[in-house]
C-alpha positions in Angstrom: 74.5 52.9 135.1 71.4 50.8 134.9 69.1 53.7 134.9 67.7 54.7 131.5 67.4 58.3 132.5 71.1 58.5 133.4 72.0 56.8 130.1 69.8 59.3 128.1 71.3 62.2 130.1 74.8 61.0 129.3 74.0 60.4 125.7 72.4 63.9 125.4 75.4 65.5 127.2 77.8 63.7 124.7 75.7 64.8 121.7 75.6 68.4 123.1 79.4 68.4 123.7 80.0 67.0 120.1 77.7 69.7 118.7 79.5 72.5 120.6 82.9 71.3 119.6 81.8 71.2 115.9 80.5 74.8 116.3 83.9 75.9 117.8 85.8 74.1 115.0 83.5 75.7 112.3 84.1 79.2 113.9 87.9 78.7 114.0 87.8 77.5 110.4 85.7 80.5 109.4 88.1 83.0 111.1 91.0 81.3 109.4 89.4 81.5 106.0 88.4 85.1 106.6 92.0 86.0 107.6 93.3 84.3 104.4 90.7 86.1 102.3 91.7 89.5 103.7 95.4 88.7 103.2 94.7 87.7 99.6 92.8 90.9 99.0 95.5 93.0 100.7 98.3 91.4 98.6 96.2 91.9 95.4 95.7 95.6 96.3 99.4 95.9 97.1 100.5 94.3 93.8 98.2 96.6 91.9 99.4 99.7 93.8 103.1 98.8 93.3 102.5 98.1 89.6 100.9 101.5 89.0 103.0 103.7 91.4 106.4 102.1 90.5 106.3 103.6 87.0 106.3 107.1 88.6 109.2 106.2 91.0 111.6 106.2 88.1 110.1 108.7 85.7 112.5 110.3 83.3 113.2 113.8 84.5 113.5 115.2 81.0 110.3 113.7 79.6 107.4 116.1 79.6 104.0 114.5 80.3 101.1 115.9 78.4 98.2 117.4 80.4 96.0 114.5 79.2 98.6 111.9 80.4 98.9 113.7 83.8 95.1 113.6 84.1 94.9 109.9 83.2 97.7 109.1 85.7 96.2 111.2 88.5 92.8 109.5 87.9 94.5 106.1 88.1 96.0 107.0 91.5 92.7 108.5 92.7 90.9 105.2 91.8 93.5 103.2 93.7 92.9 105.5 96.7 89.1 105.0 96.8 89.2 101.3 95.6 91.4 100.3 98.5 90.3 102.8 101.1 89.2 100.2 103.6 92.2 97.9 103.1 95.3 100.1 103.0 96.9 101.6 106.1 96.1 105.3 106.5 99.7 106.5 106.0 99.8 104.8 102.6 96.4 106.4 101.7 97.8 109.8 102.7 100.9 109.3 100.5 98.7 108.2 97.6 96.7 111.4 97.9 99.9 113.5 97.9 101.0 111.6 94.7 97.6 112.3 93.2 98.0 116.0 93.8 101.6 116.0 92.6 100.5 114.4 89.3 97.8 117.1 88.9 100.1 120.0 89.8 103.7 118.9 89.9 105.5 122.3 89.7 103.9 123.5 92.9 105.1 120.5 94.9 106.3 118.7 96.8 103.3 118.5 99.0 102.6 117.5 102.6 99.6 117.1 105.0 99.2 119.8 107.6 96.1 119.9 109.8 94.3 117.4 107.6 94.9 119.5 104.5 97.2 119.1 101.5 99.6 122.0 101.3 102.9 122.8 99.7 105.7 121.5 101.7 107.8 124.1 103.4 111.3 124.4 101.8 113.0 123.6 105.1 111.4 120.1 105.0 112.6 119.3 101.4 115.9 117.7 102.7 114.1 115.3 105.2 111.6 114.4 102.5 114.3 113.7 99.9 116.2 111.6 102.5 113.1 109.6 103.4 112.4 108.8 99.8 116.0 108.0 98.8 117.5 104.6 99.1 120.8 105.5 97.4 123.1 108.5 98.2 123.0 109.5 94.5 119.3 110.2 94.8 119.7 112.3 97.9 122.3 114.4 96.2 120.6 115.0 92.9 117.0 115.3 93.9 117.5 118.6 95.7 119.1 120.0 92.6 116.2 118.9 90.5 113.7 120.4 93.0 115.4 123.8 92.7 115.7 123.6 88.9 114.2 126.4 86.8 113.2 123.8 84.2 109.5 123.1 85.0 109.7 119.6 83.5 112.7 118.5 85.6 111.3 120.0 88.8 107.8 118.6 88.2 109.0 115.1 87.4 111.2 115.1 90.4 108.3 116.0 92.6 106.2 113.1 91.1 109.2 110.7 91.4 109.7 111.6 95.1 106.0 111.3 96.0 105.8 107.9 94.2 108.9 106.7 96.1 107.3 107.9 99.3 104.2 105.8 98.6 106.3 102.7 98.0 108.5 103.3 101.0 105.4 103.8 103.3 103.8 100.7 101.8 106.9 98.7 102.6 106.9 99.9 106.2 103.3 98.8 106.6 103.9 95.5 104.9 106.4 94.2 107.4 105.9 90.7 108.8 105.0 92.3 112.2 102.4 94.6 110.6 100.8 91.8 108.6 100.7 89.5 111.7 99.0 92.4 113.5 96.4 92.7 110.7 95.7 88.9 110.9 95.3 89.1 114.7 92.9 92.1 114.3 90.8 90.2 111.8 90.8 87.0 113.8 89.7 88.8 117.0 86.6 90.1 115.3 
């Protein structure tokens, strides 16, 4: 290795290799930081959603909400929907929209999506909806009674309560460790 050209070529190759490895390291660090930032945003959105929606999941069936209160609550849910549109999974957004409609017009619910449109849920689907939204047996026994009540306040509040629980349940399904790991892998691959 007495040749100055060979020494310069070796030095240049070493410098190029060092530069390329620093670029690869910077790219990996950037992807990791991006993944952490997306995860932080997701968990902040999730916390906000749970904080707002959870108050409807245990609404008192006998307490009548004023039209202004219903409007304020529906607007809060609508804002969550649009604010987190790019971050939340589609099924969670769908459930948020159904809760939004339930808050605006509770006595006509419960609601479902059919052919990309919000519509009144067919009565034969009430039982499966109640079961999906009920953790405890008590809920699955009393909710159908409230849904068939002639008292508009009880019926409407039960509709809101079930739709809120459906949002929270769907959020928990899409917040599993596997789902979050999948989200991280999707972000890292881009």
